[in-house]
C-alpha positions as CSV (number, residue, x, y, z in Angstrom):
1,M,0.0,0.0,0.0
2,E,1.3,3.4,-0.9
3,A,0.9,6.5,1.2
4,Y,0.7,10.1,0.0
5,V,1.1,13.2,2.1
6,V,-0.6,16.3,0.7
7,Y,-1.1,19.8,2.1
8,P,-4.3,21.1,0.5
9,S,-6.0,24.4,1.1
10,K,-9.5,24.3,2.8
11,A,-11.2,24.4,-0.7
12,Q,-8.9,21.7,-2.1
13,E,-9.5,19.6,1.0
14,K,-13.2,19.4,0.3
15,V,-12.6,18.3,-3.3
16,I,-10.0,15.7,-2.3
17,K,-12.3,14.3,0.4
18,A,-15.2,14.1,-2.1
19,F,-12.9,12.4,-4.6
20,F,-11.7,9.7,-2.1
21,E,-15.3,9.1,-1.0
22,A,-16.6,8.8,-4.5
23,L,-14.0,6.2,-5.4
24,N,-14.3,4.4,-2.0
25,I,-10.6,5.1,-1.3
26,P,-9.9,4.7,2.4
27,F,-8.2,7.8,3.9
28,E,-7.5,9.4,7.3
29,K,-7.1,13.0,8.1
30,K,-4.5,13.9,10.7
31,E,-4.5,17.3,12.3
32,E,-1.3,19.2,12.4
33,E,0.7,18.1,15.4
34,T,2.3,20.6,17.7
35,L,5.3,19.9,20.0
36,P,4.7,19.7,23.7
37,P,5.5,22.8,25.7
38,H,8.5,21.3,27.4
39,V,10.1,20.5,24.0
40,I,9.4,24.1,22.7
41,E,11.0,25.5,25.9
42,G,14.0,23.2,25.5
43,I,14.5,24.4,21.9
44,A,14.2,28.0,23.0
45,K,16.8,27.4,25.8
46,G,19.2,25.8,23.4
47,Q,18.9,28.6,20.9
48,A,19.5,31.2,23.7
49,D,22.6,29.2,24.9
50,I,24.0,29.3,21.3
51,E,23.4,33.0,21.0
52,A,25.1,33.5,24.4
53,G,28.1,31.5,23.3
54,R,27.4,28.5,25.5
55,S,28.1,25.9,22.8
56,I,30.9,23.5,21.7
57,S,31.8,22.0,18.4
58,L,31.0,18.5,17.5
59,E,34.8,17.7,17.6
60,E,35.0,19.1,21.1
61,F,32.0,17.1,22.1
62,K,33.6,13.9,20.8
63,K,36.8,14.6,22.7
64,R,34.9,15.1,25.9
65,L,32.9,11.9,25.3
66,T,35.9,9.7,24.8
67,I,36.8,7.9,27.9
68,S,40.5,8.0,28.8
69,E,42.2,4.9,30.1
């Protein structure tokens, strides 16, 4: 089974729904999902940290992650 993702306007949505129903094509409508507040807050904090210079490069992260023997 193939899946298609489309982003119709309200007018287009009515036509698409009627088309699917006329041809007995099963479909489901998913409302736009939003991120939970704690995720949005975490993203904002991360962006603020970057703007304030509180960040490290990927290479520095890898160095810090490596366990010394």
